[in-house]
Each structure stands twice: as structure tokens, then as C-alpha cells.
N, C-alpha and C positions, 0 to 999 in steps of 0.2 A: 653149470647146471642151473636151469631156470625152474622155479617152483610154479607149476601150472594151475589152470583154472580149477581142476578137480580138487587139488589140495586146498586152495583158497576157500572153496565152497564148504568142504568138510570142516575146516578150521573155524569159519565164522558161524556155521550152523551150531556147532558145539559150543562156541562162545556165547551165543544167544541163550542156549540152555543154561549155561553157568549164570548168566545175568538174571534169567527168570528165577532161578533158585535163590539168588541173592535177595531179590525183592520179595519173593514169597516168604522169606524168613520172618517178615513182620507179622504174617498170619499163622505161622507154624508155632504150635505150643504157645498160644496167645498169653501175653502178660502185659502188665502196665509198663510200656516202654518209656514212660516219663520218669520211672524210677531207675537210678543208676545201676543197681544190681541186676535189674531185668534187662536193660539195654547192653550193659558191658559184660555181664556174666551169664547171660541167657537164663536168669532166674535161679542160678545154681542148681539146675535140674538135669544136667547131661549125664547119661548113663555110661556104662563101660565102653561100648564101642564108639559112641559119639565123642567122648573125651580122647579115645585112642586115635580116631580120625583127626580130631582138632589139633592135638599136640603133635601127631605125626605130620600134619600139614606144616608145622613149624620145623620139622626135621628134614623132610624131603622138599627142600626149597631150591632156589638157585645155587645155594651153597653146595648141595649134593650133585646137581646135574650140570653145574657150570664151574664153580670155583675149584672144587676138589679135582675133577678131571683136568682142568686147566693147569693146576699146580703139578699134577702128574705128568702132563704133556711137556711142561717146561722144566721141571726140576727132578722128576723121578720119585724115588721111594719115600722121600720125606712126606709126601702127600698122604701116605698111609697112616699118619697120626690120627686121621679121622676114624679109623676102624676101632682101635682101643678107646678112643674118646667117646664114641657113642655107646660102647659097652659099659664104661664106667659111669657115664653121666646119669644113666637110669638107676644105678645103685644109689647115687647121690640123691636123686629125686625120691626114691623109695624111702630114704631116711628122713628127709626134711619136709617134703611136700605134704604128707598126711598130717604132720604136726601143724604146719601153717594152715592147712585146710580146717582143722578142728578149731584152732584159735580164731580163725576168720569167721567161722560159722557162729561161734559163741559171742564174738564181739562186733560182728558186722563189718569186718575189714574188707576193703575192695582191693587194696594194694599192699605190697610188702612194707612200704613206708608208713602205712596206717599202723601196722604191727610195731614197727620200730619206735614210732612216736609214743605208743601206749606203754610198751614194755620198759623203755628207758626214760619216759617222761621228758622228752626233748623235742620240741617243735623244730629247732634248728637242725638237729640230726636228721629228722624226717624230711625236711626240705632238701638237705644235701643228698640224701638217698634218692629222692624223687628227681632232682635235677640230673643226677648221675644216670639214672635209668632212662630219662628222656634223651639225653645226649648220646648214650651208648646205642640206643635203638636206631638213630639216624643212619649210621653207616651200614647197619644190617638191612634197613629198608633200601638203601642205595644199592646194595648187592642184589636184592630181588629185582630192582629195576634194570640193573645191568644184565641179568639173566634174560629178562624180557626183551631188552635191546638186542641181545645175541640171537634170540629166536627170530625177531623181525628182520635182522640183518641177513640171516641165512635165507629166509623166505623171499627177501627182495634181492638176493644176490643175482646180478646180471641185469637188473633193471636200472633205469636212470633215476636220479633224485632220491636215492635210498635214504640218506640222512633226514631229509625233510619229511618224507612219508613215514618213516619209523618214529620220528619225534611226534608227529601229529597223531599217529596211532596210539602211542603211549599216553599222550594227553587225553585223548577221547576215552581210552580204557580207564584212566584214573578218575575222570569225571564220573563215569558210570559206577566205578568202585566206590567213590566217595558218596554218591547218591544212595546206593543200596546199604552201605554201612551206616549212613546217617539215619536211614529209614528202619533198618532191621537190626543193627548192632551185631552182637556176637552170634545171634541166631542165623542171620544171613551168612556170616563167615563160616559157621559150622556146616550148613548145607553145602556151601561152596567147597569146603574142605572135603566132605564126603565125595562129591563129584570129582574133584581134583585128584583125590587119592585113588579112585577107581581108574581114572586115566593113567595115573602114574604107575600103578601096579601092572596094568596092561603093558605099558611102555617098558618097565623094568624087566619083566619076564621076556618080552620080545628082544630087547637089547642083549640080555644075558645069554639067551639061547640061540637066537638066529645069527647075530652079528659075528661072534667068534667062529661059528661053523662056516660061515660064508667066506671068511678071510683066512682060514687055516688055523684058527685057534690063537691063544695068547703067545704060544712059543714062537710062531711066525711073526706076530706083532712085535715081540721083544727083539727078534733078529732084525726086522725092518727098522726099528727105532735105533738099533746099534749102528746101522749104516748111516743114519742121519745125524747122530749126536755123539759127542765125546763123553757125555756124562753117563752113558749107559751102564757102566760098571756099577753105578749107584742105583740102577733100577732093580737089580737082583738082590743086592744087599746094601743096607744103609752104611755109609762110611762111618768109621768109629768117631770121627770128629763131630758128626752131626747127631750122635746118639743122645747126647744131653738135650739138644734142641728138640728132638723127636719126643723124648719122654716128658720133658717139661711142657711141651706144647699140648700133648694129649691130656696131661693131668690138669693143666690150667684151663683148657677148653671145657673139660668135663665139669670142673667146679663152676665155670662161668655160666653154662647154658641155663640152668634153672634159677640164676639170679636175674636174668633178663625179665623185664616186666611182662612180655608176652607169654613166657613160659609160666610165670606165676598166674597170669590171667586165665590161661587154659586150665591150670590145675584147680583153681578156685571155682571153676564152673561145674565141677563134678557134683553129682547128686548126693554122694555119701563118701565117707573116708574109705570104706571097703571097695567101692567102685573105682575110686581114684587109684588105689593100690593095684587092683586087677588090670586097669588100663595101662598103668605104668609097667606092670610085669609083662604085658604083651608088646610094648614098644620096641624091645630089641629085635623083633621081626624086621623092622625097618632097617636095622643095621646090616642085615644079611645082604640086601640089595645094594646098600651103600658101599660095602666092601668090594663088590664086583664092579660097580659103576666107577669106582676110583681109578681102575686100570683101563677104563675106556679112553682115557687120555693117551694111553700107549697104543690102543687098538687102532686109533686114527691113522697111525703110520702105515698100516696095511691097506688103507683105502686111498689111492692117489687122488681121487676126486674130492673126498672129504678133507684130505690133508691140504689140498690146494685152497679150499674155502677157508679152512682154519688159519692158514698162513696169511691169507689176504685180510681176513677180518680180525682175528686174535685167537689166542688159545681158549678163550671163553666160549667159542663157537664149536668146540670139538664134537660134543654129543649132538647138538642140532644138525651139524654137518653130516655126521654119520647117519642120522635119521633120514635125511633127504636123499642120500646116495645109496643106502642099503635096503630101503623099503619102497613099496609102491606109494605114490603120492598121497592117496587117501589115508593110508596107515601112518605115513610120516606126519600128516596133519594132526592125527590123534596124539602122537608123541610130542609134537611141537606145542599143541595147545596145553597138554599136561604140564610142560615146563613153563609155559606162559602164565597160566593161572596159578602155577606153583610159585610164581612171584607175587601175584595179586593177593592170594589168600593170606600168606604170612604178612604182607604189607598192611592188610586190613587189621589183622589181630594186633600187630605191633603199634599201629596208630591208635587203636582203641586203648591199649595199655598206656601209651604215652598220655593220651587225653585224661585218663583216670588219675594219673600222677599229678598232672597240671591242676586239675580241678580239686581233687581231694586234699592234696598236700601242699599246694602253693597258693591257690586262689582262696580256698575255703578258710584257711587260718586268718587271712586278711579281711575276709568278709563273712563274719560268723553268722549273719542272719540269712545266708544263702539258702533258699528253699530247695527241697529235693528236685523239683521240676526244673528250676534254674540251673542246678548243679548238672543235671543230665543234659540240658540244652547246651551248656558251655562245653561239656565233654564231646557232644556230637560235632559241634563246629570246630573244636580243637583237633579232633581226629581228621577232619577234612584238611585243616591247615598243615598238620604234620606230614600228610601224604604229599602235598604239593611243595613243601619245603625240601623234602628229600628228592622229589622229582626235579625241581629246579637245580638242586645241587649236582645231580648226576649229569645234567646237560652241560655243566661247566667243567666236567672232569673227563679224562680219557676212559675208555671202556674198561680197562683193567685196574683202574685206580681203587675202586671200591672194594676189591678183594682184600687189599692190604688194610683198608679202613675198617673192614669187618673184624680183622684181627685186633686192630686198635680198639674197637668196641669191646672186645673181650677183656683187654687190658684195663679199660676204664671200669667196666662193671664189676671186676674182681675187687675193686676197692670197697665194695659194699658187703663183702662176705662176712667179716666179723660181726657187723651189726645185725645182719639178717640170719645167716646160718647158725653162727655161734649163739646169737641172741635167742634162737628157737630152742637151744639146749639149756641156756642159763641166762638169768637176768642180773647176774652179779658183775658183769663187765662195767667198768667206769666210763660213764657217758662222754666225759670231756676227752678222755684218751681215745675214744672211738672217733671223735671229731678230728682230733689232731692226727691220728693214724690215717684216717681217710685223706686229709689234706696233704700230708707229707708223702704218702704212697702215690697219690695222684700226680703231684708235682714231679716226684722222682721218676715215675713211670713215663710221663710225657717227655721229660728231659732225656731219659735213656733212649726212647724211641727216636727222638731227633738226633741224638748223638750217634746211635747205631746206623742211621741213614745219612749221616754227615750233613744234616740240616737241609737235605734235598728231598726229592720225591720218595715216598715210602716204598721200600722194597724188601724190608725184613722186619720181623717182630721179635728178634732175638738179640741179646747183648752178650758179648764175650766176657765171662768171669773166669779167672784162673785158667785161661786157655780153652774154655768150653762155652759154646753158645747156649744161653738159657733164655727161655720164653720170658719176656719182660713182665708179663702179668704175674708170674711166679715170684720174680724178684720183688715187685711192688707189694705182693701179698705178704712176703716174708717181712718186709719193713713194717707193714701195717700191723701184723700180728705181734711183732716185737714191741711196738709202741703201746698197743692195747694191753699186752701182758704186763709190761712195766708199770703202766698207769694203774692197772687194777691191783697189782701187788702193793704199790704205794698206798692206794686207797684203804686196803685192809690193814696195812701196817699202821697207818695213822689212827684208824678206829680202835686198834688195840691199845 
């Protein structure tokens, strides 16, 4: 099936609207964009619904529309870990983010590493937290780009020179993205998030209502999938062997999300603590759509044309493939653009968050006389650099590789939990044990990832302990917490 002129016109017209909003952000709610808190946090003036849209843009990403349906398409019910994950993660956010927001407003923190440095009086620990956040974001950005590649691959399906055209389209899109983020900062990303989420909600409702009815419902889809795969017994009920992987994966993912710098960045942009709480309370609405989108990876089995596209391209293309085969081209273009900018907006927010960490917590301690204007300018250029580092990385990897790397990002960012989350509750932790716990858990986690994958291409994020597969992020966190607890107990014992 070839995507025609009508679809291309609608897609690019809407993309122009998105770009206009991105650049208009510099004029919207004007502030001094030479100040880092104005450029990176939109002046900390976002209300309930703007924060809801902004943080929601970090949830409804390529992870939702591409990675989870892809896992469902390939592996069955294990992909449903995402449903309890998004339910629990907002409870985690409700507990910790208002505390961080309040401390940040009082002390002028821009990043979680700012808080860690202040509360534990350790520049070394702050640098380690910053480096961890920067590295953990790279595979997450890579996943967004893979989602955009999947959209372009479906739109170009049947044309010649698909790879070259899609790569040039991605490069041009990222140049435009880098330009408006440099100009507008988080304001541009916020307006883009509102536009993107409007498209996404239109897409979600259409996919949830229209597609199952068109193909006979999910019962028919499960039956069709049963004919195609031997794993289908695992589609209806999770095999007992994988129950531990399922539980540890959703708990670990839920704990990890709000440790990511982009989630912190979105939360700190709220105008008040009460508005942050309200927007967080509304975020589970996004989880309703995610739950149903997860099984779109099974629904593709009831659409022979979409299944053919998915098999030729990869499991990542399942929802874009359904969009172009189940809807008129003009409407399919709306869905595809929603997924496409659903990669651009989170990539922008993530790059801003990385830039903040680099400037505030790595460069500024080395150059103490750095002026606020110079600090912001470095962050702007760093955000550009991080986008293209991730883009270059994706071009060198297979289309499905970044899905596993995103899980690796969660494993990495969980090493910061004791210093950030527990640090928000108490400042009594021993700072050197936090550093040792971070180091040992990171090394152990990376080693277990390599061991679980037999030192080859990443295909799993679980390691078998006592006969049960466990998410490696949880294993690493357990090691980390044990070291921190022992170090802190020794500290108090010596004081006595």
C-alpha cells in the first residue's frame, strides 16, 4: 500500500503548524530567555493543564505507540507490565515531586543533582548523578527517533530509496527542532506538547473505537494471532515463569520514570506545588489509552495489509501500519504526525534536561565565574549537541535496538534513587556510601545485562535469580540500598 499525495499534504501542513508553535514559544509568556530558569523551566510558571500536557508528552511517546505494541506483537502479555507501571509511577510522583518542587523553589534548583549537591554537600556525588542522567536519557531519545523512523518507513512503504529519504527527513526535522528549542526553550516544547497531545488523543480515540470494530474486535485478533504464533497461550495469561519478570519490571519502571531528568524538568516548571499535584493527579487519564494501545500489537494480526507492512519493516511499525490501512489517508496522516511529533517533543524536553545537568552540575563547578547568560548559552548549544548525538547513534543501530536500550536506561537511572528519592525524605544518609552504592550497583547492573544477553545484542533486561527472571534494575537497586544502609548504620555507630 502506497501513502498518497493527500496524506503527505495533510502531514506536512500539520507539521508546519507544529514548527510555528515551537518558534512562537519565544514570544509566548515572555521572559528573559538569557536566564536558565526562564529558558529551561519556562519561568516556573506553567499551570495545571500545561504541566499535564507537558508531562503527558513524556508519557505518550514512541514508547507508547511503538515500543509497547511492538513487544506485545512479538512476545505477548509481558508487554502489559506498562499498565500497572503507569498506574504506580504517578503515586511515586505524587509523593516525591511536590517535595522536590518546594525545595527547588526555595533554593533555586534547576536539576535533581543541584538538590543532591546541596543536601549531601558533595560535588562528586552531584557530578555522578548528573552524568548518570545524561547517559540514561540517550537511549530514551534514541527510542523516540526509532518511532519517527517507523512512521516515515510506513509512509514511504512501496517507494524506492526509502532509507535515504527517511534519514534526510529525520535530519531536517531535528535541525528544525534544534532551532526552535534553542530559540524558545521549554516554552516552545510546551506549546508543541499541547498540539501533539491534541493529535494523540484524536488518534487514540479513533484507534480504540474504530479499529477493533472494523476487524471483529480483540477476540478475533487473538484468534488470528493464535494461528500465527506458538506463544499465544502467553497472550491470554502470563506464564508463571515470567510472573517475577512482570512484577519486577513494572515496579522498577515505575520507580525509574520520575528519576529521569526530563520528568524532573517538567515537574519543576509548575507554577505552584498545588498545581503540580493537580496535574499529577490527572495524568493517569493517559494510562487508560496506553492500556488499550498495548494490545494494538495483537490487533495487527487481523489486518493482512498492516501485518505485511509490519513483517517487512519491523514490529515497531505495527500502529503506523494499522493507521494507513484502516483509515482514509487524510486521517491516517493525523495519526502518523501525532506519533512523529510524539518523538520530537519528548526528545526536545530530554535534551533540555541533559543540557541543564551538563551546565549546572559539571561545567559550572569547574568554572565558578560562569555568568547566568553564559550558563544559558552553553545549555542551549548543549541541547542541540545531545539531539544529534542520539540521532547519529540511531543511524548506526538496527531499528529495534533502541527498545532494549531504553530498558537499559531505566536500569542506569535507578542507581540514582537513594540519593534523590530517599534524599528528599532524609538527609541522614552517609554520602560516601551513596557514592559507593551508586558505583557498585551500576557496575553490577551493566555486568548482569551483558551476562543475561551472553555478551551479545541486547534482547532481555532480566536476569534469572533462584530460577526466576528479575528486572536487573531491581537487582541493582537492592545492592545499592544495602550498601547505603550499611554505610549509614556504620556512620551513626561511629558517632555514638
